[in-house]
N, C-alpha and C positions, 0 to 999 in steps of 0.2 A: 030298921030306922037308921042304925049306925052305918050300915053299908051305904045307904042313900046319902048320908052326910059326907062320908069319905069319898064317894063318887063325885059329889058336887065340888069338893075341895080339889080333887085331882083334875077335874075338867077345867076348873078355874085357873089352876096353876099352869096347865098346858096352854090355855088361852093367853095368859100373861107372857109365857115364853114365846109363843108364836107372834105376838103383836109387834115386837120390834122388827122381826124378819119381814112381815107383811108390809109394815110401814116403810122399810127400806126399799123393798121391791117396788112400791108404789111411787117412789121418787123419780124413777126413770121415765121421763116424758118422751113420747114418740109422736112426731108430727109428720103427716103425709098429706099431700094434696094432689089431686088428679082431675081437676075440673077442666073440661074442654079437651079437644083432640090434640091441640098444640101446647098444652100445659107442660111445664118442666117436670122432669122426674125429680120428685122432692122427697127427701128423708132427713129429718132433723132429730137427733138424739140429744137430750139435755145433758148438761155437765154432770148430773148426778148418776148417770148410767155407769154401771161397772164394766170392767173389761170383758167379762164373760157375756154380759148383756149386749155389748157392742159386737162381739164376735158372733153371737147368735143371730144378729140382724145384719151381718156383713153382706155387702153387695159384690157381685162378680163384675169384672170389667166388661163382660159381654152385655150386661144389662145397660151399661152406659152407652156402649156402641149402638145397641138397638134403639135407644132413645134418640140418638143423633140421626140414625137412619129414618126414624119416624118423624123427623122434623122438629124434635123437641130439644130443649136445653136441659141442663141438670142443676139442681139446687140442693147440695148435700152439706150437712153440718154434723160433726161429732161421729162420723161413721168410719167403718173399716172397709177398704176396697181391696179385693183379692184379684190376682191374675193380671196379665199384661193387657194394656189398652193400645191396640194398633190402629191409629187413625188413618193409615194408608188403605184400610179396608172399606172406608166410606166411599160411596159412589162418586164418580168424577162428573162434574158438570161445567158449565160456563161461569165466568166471573160474574158476581152480582152486579147489577146495573150501576149502583152507586160507586163502584170502584173502577168502572170502565173509563172514567175521565182521567185516571192516573196512567200516563203514557208508559211508565216503566212496568206496569202490570198487564197491559193490553196483550191479548192473545194467549194468556196463560190459562191452563186448565185449573180448576179449583175443586176442592172438597170443602163443603160448607157445614159448619155447625150454626144453625139459624138462631139459636137462643143463647142463654147464659152458660158459662162454664164455671160454676161455683162449687168449690170443694174446700170448706173451711174447717179448721179445728179437727181435722181428720187424720187418718193414717192410710197411706197408699202403699200397699205391699209390693205391687208389681210395677213394671216399667210403663212409661207413657211415651209413645214414639210417633213422630211424623217424619218419615225419611225419604219422601219422594224427592228425587233430584231435580225435577222439572216443574211439577205442579205446586200449587199453593194450598195451604189450609187457611180458611177464612172463618174467624169466630166473630159473629155479628153482635152477640150480646156481651155484657160485662164479664170480666174474668176476675176471680178472686181465689187465691190459694192461701189466704191469711191463716196463720197458725197451724198449717198442715205439715206433716212429716212425710217426705217421699223417700222410701227405702231403696228404690232402684232408680235407674237413669230416667231423666225427663228430657226428651228431645222434641222441642217444638220449633225446629228450624223451618224457615220459609213459611212462617205463619203471619197472617195479617190480623191484627187485633183492632177491631173497629171501635170498641168502647174501652173505657178505662181498665187498667190492669192493676191489681193489688197483690203484692207478694209479701207484705209485712208479716214478720214473725214466722214465716215458713222456714222449714229446715230441709235442705237438700243433702242427703247423706251420700249420694253418688253424683255423677256428672249431670250438669244442666246446660243444655244447648239451646240457644235462641239465634242461631246463625241466619243472617239475612232476614231477620224479623222486621216487621213494619208495625209500629205502634202509633196509631192515629190519634190517640188521646193520652192523658196523663198516665204515668207509671209510678206507683208508690211501692217502694221496697225498703221500708225502714226496719232495722233490727232483724234482717233476714240473714240466715246462715247458709252460705253456699259451700258446696263440697269440694272434691279434689280437682275439679276442672269446670270452669264456667266460661262459656263462649257467647259473645254478642257480635261476632265478626260480621262486618258490613250491615249491621242493623241500622234502622232509621227511627229516631224518636221524634215524632212531630209535636207532641205535647211535652210538658215539663216532666222531669224524671228526678226521683230522689232515691239514693241508696244510703241515706244518712244512718250512721251507726250500724251498718251491716258488716258482716265478716266474710271475706273470700278466703277460705281455708286452703285453697289450692291455686292452680294457675288461673289467672283472670285475663281473658282476651277481649279487649274492646277495640280491636284493630279496624281502622277505616269506618268507624261508626260516625253517624251524623246526629248531632244533638241540635235540633232546630230552635229550641228555647232553653230555658235554664236547666242546668244539671247540678244537683246537690249531692256531692259525695263527701261531705264533711264528716269527720270523726269515723270514717270508714277504715277498716283494717284489711290489709292485703298481706297474706302470710307468705305466698310464694311469688314467682315472677308475674309481673303485671305489664300489660301492653296497651297503650292508647295511641300507638304510632299511626300516623295517617288519618287520625280522626279530626272531626271539625266541630267545634263548639261555637254555635252562632249566638248563644246567649251567655249568661253567667256560668262559669265553670268554678264551682266551689269545692276545693280540696282542703279547706282549712282543718287543721288538727287531724288529718288523715295519717295513717301509719303504714309504711311500706317496709316490710321485713327483708325482702329480697329485691332483685333488680326491678326497676321501674323505667319504662321506655315511653317517652313522649316525642319521639323523633318525627319530624315533618307534621307535627300536630298544629292545627290552626285554631287560635283563640281569637275569635272576632269580638267577643265581649270581654268582661272582666275575667281575670284568672287569679283566683285567690288560693294561695298555698300557705297562708299564715299559720305558724306553729305546727306545720306538718313535719313528720319524722321520716327520713330516708336512711335506712341502716345498711344499704348496699348501693350499687350503681344507680345514679339518677341521671338519665340521659335526655336532655332537651335539645339535642342537635337538630338544626334546621327548623326548629319550631318558630312560629310567627305569633307574636303577641300584639294584636292590633288595638286592644283596649288596655285598660289599667291592669297591671299585674302586681301582686303583693306576695313577696317572699320573705316578709319580715318574721324574725324569730324562727326560721326554719332550721332544723337540725339535719345537717348532712354529715353522716359518719365518714363518707368518702367524698372527695371533691366532685361536685356536679359538673356535667358537661353541657355547655351552652354554645358549642361550636356552630358558627353561622346562624345562630338564633337571632331573630330581629325583634326589636321592641318598638312600641309606639314612639313617634317623635316627641310626644308630650313627656315632660319630665315626670317620672314615677315618684310621687311624694309618699313617704311612709305614712301609715295610718296612725291615728291615736296619739299617744304620748311620744311616739318615735318621730313625729313630725318636728323638724328643727325649729319652726316658728313657735310651736307649743312648748318645746323644751326651753327656748329662750325666754318665753313669757314666765314659765315656772321659775327659772333661775333668777330673773329680775325680781319676781315677787318675793323669793326667799331672801335676796340681798336687802331689799327694802325693809322686810320684816326684821332682819338682823340689825340693821342700822337703827330702826325705831326702838328695838329692845335695848340696845346699848345706850341710846339717849335717855331712855326711861330709867335705866339702872343708875346712870350718872346723876340725874336730877333727884333721884329718890334718896341719895346719901345725905 
């Protein structure tokens, strides 16, 4: 009888010890969907999954490439991706019909990702490359790298993004290249950390774009870029040399409160809309030579550690009135109000004696 009691106590104690472990393991939620032949490759791991659990369910880059070859997109969240993803291995075809109306793309061969390219809150261990010098990569679905860390180079040069692109919260530890990219919809890259070298050379943004509060921790090249609508780069941090030379801002260009630690070049840059640099900080060379400001520009309260260069730069014929309390009219009104208040106060004090 005593042995039976002791055995029951022992089993009960072991059950209590096992319960927290089992409960913890049960919190890792795994979601997969594979309905239909053209469904996206889907794997969602919940935030409660541990690192070993994520590693145990890691995907290989070849699985992603096979999904694209099968005409599928990908929808991944909280996963680990191993190996290099070479998008040059996708089959070459003709340009999708909806893009043939764009003259600058006509006659180009294309590799197509027909669905989404969603890798969010994940870790990508290998490189992602599209390095074809002549062909295009076309991503027809939405793209999101939100919250994902890329440990190796990301080269999506000569890519046409048909749907919106989201990079917010992503971390690029190595180079990220979007040379001659074409963004047909909005691009959102808020609080994004870019690595030692970032290139958007000769890219075209047809929708609005924001890099608000992002950090470019290396060279940032936006040379000969076309921004067809508003571009928000306010409170953005540029650690090394930065170039916007030859670029064209057709909408608002907002660099307010941006910080440039090293050289910043805006030579031959065309600002067709407003150009706001209010409270920006330039700690090295700031070169606006031959720039054209056709709209309103605002350089109020800008800190130039070195004298800026505006050689042959042209401004709109309209007088550039400072904004806010720096406007002389507003300052005069405030001064007159203070004088009137002072006179009334003196009169009151005299009469009250």
